[in-house]
N, C-alpha and C positions, 0 to 999 in steps of 0.2 A: 595400769596399762591401758584401760579404756580411754583415759584422757589423751593418750598419745597415739591411739590407733588411726584416727582420721588424718591428723597432720602428717603422720608417717606415711600413710598411703598416698596422700597428695604429693609429698616430697619425693616419694619413690616414682610416681608417675612422671613428675617433672624431670627427674634425673634420667629415667629411661628414655623419655622423649628427647632430651638434650643429647644423649648418647646416640640416638638414631638420626640426629641432624635436624630435628624439628626446631624452628625458631619459636620457643615456648611463649615468650612475652608477646610477640607479634600475633600468634595464634589466639592467645588469650584476649587481646584487644579486639581482634576480628570477631571472636565469639561474643564479646560484650556488645559490640556494634550490632550484630545480628539480633541479639536479645532485645536491645532497645528498639530496633526496627519492628520486631515481632510484637513487642508491648504496644507500640504506637498503632499497629494495625488491629490489635485485639481489643484495645481500650473501648471503642464504641460498642462492641458486642457486650462487654462486661458491664458497662454503665447502663445500657439498655436493659439487661437482664436484672440487675440489682434494682433499678427503678421500677420495673414491672412487679417484682416481688413485694417491694415496700408499698406500692399502690394497692396491690391485692390485699395485703394485711390491713392497711390503714383504712381502706374503704368500707370494711365490715363485710366484704363478700365471703371471707372465710367463715365468719360466724354464721352468716345466713346459710351457707352450704351445710354447716354442721347441724343447724336446726332442721333444715329440710331433709337431711339424711338420718336424723335421729332414730326413726322407727326401724330403718334397715340396719343401722349399726347395732341396735338392741337385739335384733334377731340373730345377727352374725357374731354377737358377743364382742364387738369392737368398742373399746372405751372411746367416748367422744373426744378425749384429749389426743388420741392417736390420729384422728382424722386430719387434724391440722398438720401433723408431721407427715402424713401420707401425701398431702397436697403440696407441701413446701419442699420436701426432700428432693424430688426430681428437679427442682428449680434452683435451689440455693443450699449449698452445704453449710455455709455459715449460719444462715437462718435456722436450718434444721438442727445444727449443733446447739444453738441457743435454746431452741424448743426442748430438746432432750435434756439439757441442763436444767431448764425450768421445771420440767416434769420430775426429774430426779430430786430437785430441791423441795418441790411441793408434796410428792407422794412417796419419795424415798426410793433408793435403788433396789430394794428387795420387794417392792410392791409389784403387783401384776402389771400395772401401767408402766412402771419404771423398767422392769425387765423387757417388756414388749418394745418399748421405745429404744432401749439399748440394742436389742437384736435387730430391730428395723433399721437403725442407723448403720449397723455394720453389714446388713444384707441388701442394701440398695445403693444407688449412686445418684449423683446430681446430673441427670440425663440432659437437661436443656443446657446447662453450663458446659458440660463436656462436648456436646454436639456443636454449640456455638463457638466454643474455643477451638476445637480441632478442625471442624469444617471451615470456620472463618479464617483460620491461619493459613489454609491452602486454597482459599477462594472457591470452595465447593458450594454451589447454590442448590443443586438438585440432590437431596439426600436419599431419595428413593424410599426404602423401607427402614432405614436406620432408626428414625424416631419411633416408629411403632414397635420395632423389635426391642429397643431400649426400654420403652414404657411397659411392654409386656414383661420384660425382665424385672423391672421395678415392682410390678404387681405380684409376680411370683415371689420376690423377696418379701413383700409386705405380707402376703398370705402365709408364707413359711414362718415369718416372725410371729404371727398370731397363733398359728398352729403349734409351733414349737414352745411358745410360752405356756399355752394351756397343757400341752402334752408333758412337759418336764416340770412345770411349776404349779400345775393345778389350775 
């Protein structure tokens, strides 16, 4: 039944729309046209964000940051491998997912680092990506407090991930 659920729902929506007098094909084409236009408008924001992430990683700045913060990370019991995820996660979901996968392959899913990375991935968001995508799509240039609120939310997610990992898994 699961294989037929989505096609059945789509067909049902199309039949319902047709019965209501909607020109289904014309509306579909108009939606596709708007989607392509939106993609065209958002592409520069996405390319810029992905370029910045790659430059940050390839330049060695991430490693330098990890070395500089090593004493503080030790005091807070934050594994150094997690710092890279904390820096990249608000910027790029794809890069963060790759980092989590690498952590899981290297340390295992049942390790403290693996569990922490998994919880962190699920309890935070790609703030800069979301803000550039949503604000860019509607041409908002003055975001006011949105960036800081989102980054604070990410920090709460990171702190919660660290706390919950030690609380539930030792």
